[in-house]
N, C-alpha and C positions, 0 to 999 in steps of 0.2 A: 504819613504816618504808615508803618508796615506792623505786620503780627510777628515778625522775627524776635525771638526771646533771646536775650543776652543779660549777664551778670558779671559784676566785679567780684573777684575774689572767690566767694563761696558759690557753691553750684545748687543743685535743687535736691530736695528732700525726697526720700522714698514715696511718701504720699502725693508730693507735686508730680513727681514721675509717672506714678499709676494714673494719676489724673489725665495726665497729658497722653499718655498711651492709650487711654481709652477715646479720647477725642481724636487721636491720629487714625483710628480705623475708619473714620467717615471723612477724614480731610481730602479735599480735591488735589489733584496733580496741579502742580504749578507750571506745566508746559503742556504744548500740543503737538501732535505730529507722530508719524510711525518710524519705527526704528530705522528702517531702510532710507528715510530721507534726512535723518539726523548726520549731515555730513558737513566736511569744512565749507563746501561751497554753499551750503545753506545757511551758513554763520554758526555752525556747532564746532566746537573744541573737542578733539579727541586726545585722550591721555591712556596710555596702557604701558603695563610693564608685564615680564614674564621671566621665570628662571626655574631650573631644575633644582627642586628641593632636596631631593636625595634618590637612591636606587634601592628598589625593593626586590624581592624574588621575582624572577620572570614568571608570567602567566596571570591570569585574572586574581583581582583582589579575592582573599580569602581569610575570614575570621579577624581576629584583632592583628592585623598587619599594619605596615606603615600608612597604606592608603586609608584603612579605617581610621587611623589615630588622626590623619590629617583631616579627612572628611568631617569628624566630629568637631576640630578646631574651626575649620571653614564655617561651618554651620553656626557656630557661636561666636562668630567673629573674633576668634582667638589669634589671627593674624594682625589685628589693628592695634597698634601701640597705643596704649591708653593716654601717654602724655601727649598725643596728639588729636586722637580721635577716639572716644570711649563710647561704646554702643550700649544703649539700655533698652531691654526688651523681655518678654515674657517667653523663656525657652520652652514652657510646657504648651504654648500655643502651636498650630501646625505652621510649618514654615511658609508655605503657600499664603500669601496674604497677610503676613505678620507685620504689624506696626513696629517700627523701632525708633527710637530718638538718638540721634548722633550728637554728642557733645563735643564740639570743636573747641580746641584750647590753642589758638594762636601765640598766646602768651600766658605766662603763669598766672596772671591776674585777671584775664579775660576769657569768658566763656559764651559760646553760642550753642542754643539747644534747636537742632534742626530735624525735622520728622521726614521719616521714609517709610515705604512700604514694599514688602517683597512683592514682586509682579509676577515671576515665573521661576520654576524650580527645573532644573535639567538633570537627568538621571539615565545614562545611556551606556550600552555595552555591546561591542562586536567581537569580531575574531581577533582584532589587533589592538583594541584600546577601550579603556572604561574612562568615562567622564562624569563628574558630578559638579554641580553649582547652581547658582540663582543669580538673578537679577533684583536690584532694587530701583525704584523710582521716587524721585523727590516730589514734596508735598508742598502745599501752601506753608509758608513760614521758613522756607530753608533758603540760605543765603546762595545756593546755586540751584539750576533746573537742570533735569536731565536723567540719564539712566546709566547704571554701573553694573558690570558683570563680574563675579568671582567664579573661576572655574579650575577645578582640580581635574587632572587627567593622569593616566598611567597607561605606558607603553608595555603591552603584554610581552613583546620580544625582547626588550632590555630591561624591563622593570622600571624604568626611568619614570619619576613622579614630578610633575611640571605644574607649576601655579601660575595662572593668568588673570590679570586685572584690567579691565577696559571700561573705561568711563567716556560716555559723550554728554558733554555739558555747555550750558551758558551760564551767565551770572543771573542770579535771581533776585531776592529782595536784600537790602542792606536796611538796618535800623537806623542809620545816621551816615552823614558823609563821610566821616573819619573811617568808619568801617569799611566802606567802598573804597578808599584811597589805600588803607592798610592791605587788603586782600589783593589788591593790584600790583603794589610795591612787594609784599613778602609771600603771597600765595603760592607762587611757584617753588619756593625754596622748601616750604612745608609740604607741599604736594610731593616733591621728588623725595623728601625724607621719609613720608609715610610710605611711600611705594617701595623704597629700598627695605625699610624697616619690617614691612608686612613679609617679605620672602625671607629676611633673616630670621625672624620670629618662628615661622614655621621649620626652618632648618634646624633652629635651636630645640623646639618640640621634638623632631624627628631623631636628634642626636642625643637628646637627654631624657626624652619621656615626659617633659614637663617644660612649661614655660617659666623662666626665671621672674620673679616679682619685680615689677617696675614701680617707680613712684606713682602715686595717685593722681598724677598730673599736676601736682604743685610746680614741678619743674619741668620745663620744655627741654626738647632734646638739645642738649649744650654739649654733650660729650661726643667723642667720635664715633662713628659707626664702626661696629666690629667687622674686622676683617673676614671675607667668606671666600671659599674655594673657587667658587664658580660665578660667572658674570650674571648680573641681574640687568635685562635689556630693558630700556626707558624710552618711549617714543611719545613726543608730544607734538600736536598739530593745532596750531590756532584758527579759529574760525575766520573766514575771508572778511566778515565784517569788522573785525576787531584788528587784524594785523596784515591785512592786504596778502592774505594766503601765504604768509611766511610760515615755513615748515622748519621744524627742528626736529632732527633724528638721532639719538644717540644709542649706542649700544656700547656699555661700559661694565666694567666690573669694580667693586669697593677696593680691591687690591690696585687696580690699574689707576683709579682716581687718587690715589695717594702717592704723589711724587715723592714723598720720602722714601718709600720703598725703592724707586729706581735710584735716587741718589744713594741710598745704602748700598746697594749692590756695586755702585762705583766705587764708594770708598773702600769697600771690602776687597775689590780687585786692586785698588791702589796699595791696600796694605798686603795682601797675599794674593797673587794674581790668578792661582788656581783654585782659590778657595770659593770665589764667587760662582763660577761656572759648576764646581763641584756640588755646592748647595743647590742650586737651581736643578741640575740634572738630577739629584737625589729627589727633589719635589716631582718632577716629572715622572720619575719611575713609579712613585706610589699614587701621583694623581694624573693619569694620562689625559682627563679632559682639560687639563690647563696647559697642555702642550700648544706652541704657536701652530698655525695653520700652514700648510705646504711642506716643505722640507722637515720640519719639526716632526710631522707624524710618521715619517720613514725612518727615523733615528732609533735604534734599539736603546731605550735611555737605561734599562737596568745595567746593561753591559757598559754603557757610557758613563753611568754614575760610578759604576766599580773603578773603570780606568781613572777617572777624574780623582776620586778618593785617594788612590795611590800616589798620583801625581802632586796633588795638595799636600799630603803626607810627607813626600820626598822634598818638596819645597821648603817645609818648616824644618827639616834637618839641614838641607844646603844651606839655609839663610844665616845659620851659626858658623858656617865655614868661612875662612879667610880668603879663599880663591874664587867665591861667587863674586860676580861683577855687581857695582853699584846699581840700585834699582833706577837710578836716573840716567844711567847709560841708554844710549838710543834704542839699542834692541830690547833691553828690559822695560823701558819706559812704553814702547810700542806694544809690547804684549800685554802691559796692565791697561793701556788705552782700549785696545781691542777687546780685553776680557769685560771691561766696564761696559763698553759700547754694546756688545753682544749681549749680555746679561740684561742690562737696562732697557734694551728693546725688548727682549723676549719675556721679561716679568709683566709686562703691559699688555701681552697679547695671546691670551688663551683662546685657541680656535681660530686666530686671525692672523695676519701678516705683522711682521715685525714693525715697530714704531720707530720711524727714523728721528722723530723728535727725542724720542725717550733714548735712542742711541747717542745722540749728542750730549744730552745731560748725564748719561752714564760714563761716556768717556771724559767729559769735563770733570766730574766728580772723582774719577781714577786719576787724572793729573793732579788736582789740587790735593788729594789724600797721598799720592806719591811722593810729591814735594814736601808735604807737611810732615808725614811720618819719616822722612829720611832726615829732615831737619831735626826732628825731636830725638831720633836715634844718635846723630852726631853729637847733639848737646849733652845727652845723657852719657855717652861713653868718652867723650873728649873733655866736656867740661864739669861734669859731675863725677868722673870716675866709675861708673857703672860699667862692669864687665859686659863685653858684646854678648855673650850667651845670656846673661841675665836680662839684658834689655831687650834681645830677641824673645825670650820667653814671656816676657810682659806684654810685648807687642802680640805674640801668638794668642795670649789669654785674651786680649780685647779683640783680636780677629775672631776667635772661637765663639766670645759673647755676641758679637755682632752677627755672626753667621747663624747662631741659635734663634737670635731675636728674628732675622730676616725670614729663616724658615717657619718659624711660629706665625710671622704675619701672613704668610702664604696659606697657612691653615684655616 
């Protein structure tokens, strides 16, 4: 029998939470060991994520700037999506030593109440950086055991605001066997979702000045993650005692994780060969951090976007003329395949090398779209009697709508 609290459907009332918060001030830790010894070789799992939240004015934080807004949100656990983990605590208490109750919601009808306590607070500033954050330790009655750091930093030279989460943990107590099995099977999915959403919520706060109201936890995260401009780096390392030191390392963006974006650029290239690179070049001209590493960093994207925009407009006009070759002619088809391959590979590579796999997917989508829309165009003009110009304008509208949707997805 363990002292882990869990409930079906309904949660805990305010008086119950206050009572448990009082007890959490004296609860012992549910683990032993110094932080330097909490490594994979000693059986600990390490999970961390970090991302650029936004860019503030260069220089140290001043007044009510973006850093101050994010600092308050981090202190109040505003980054934690309440559909997965909701924090209960007394914000009037000093942060150092503050007890908290983390209400884990792995399913809409199942809740676990896990106590933690703030162990350390970090607030530092030098000539180049400002850092603020704190760590929490798990207490007796938590389903995990270990320590987790939440750290916000600002680069004075660039104004870049970055958020970093690092957890070192082991399995703690479980109230029953099926809870242990459920966490083993589904825990990683919820862990990844929570980490990604933490960074997205802070970006939302910085962009809008507030966090959008989320459901009260009655519904788990079933909707797709909002696409974000910049990548969220996620790293997970399992302890040797659990997974024979198998290490998984992922550095990904929500945009790159969505294969439909790569397919979409391939389809757009099949419809209008110059529109796909024009959309992507314009995105790079307004968001340089999304540019692929290597050659992409040396391209003057503003000029390139202007040139490709003119070529895309010219293609729309030329498409309605009788002398333009069919899109399935070898030269035209090759151009669309290259366009789909290049944009499909580049869209998944912010700051990194192009993805060969994405290039194949983009090229394949371009071929399928080329043949498909060629067949539809012939059917409309020859079987239905639609004038070629009208059919072309309809396809232009569809391509414009898709281009707009893809551009929005990159934002």
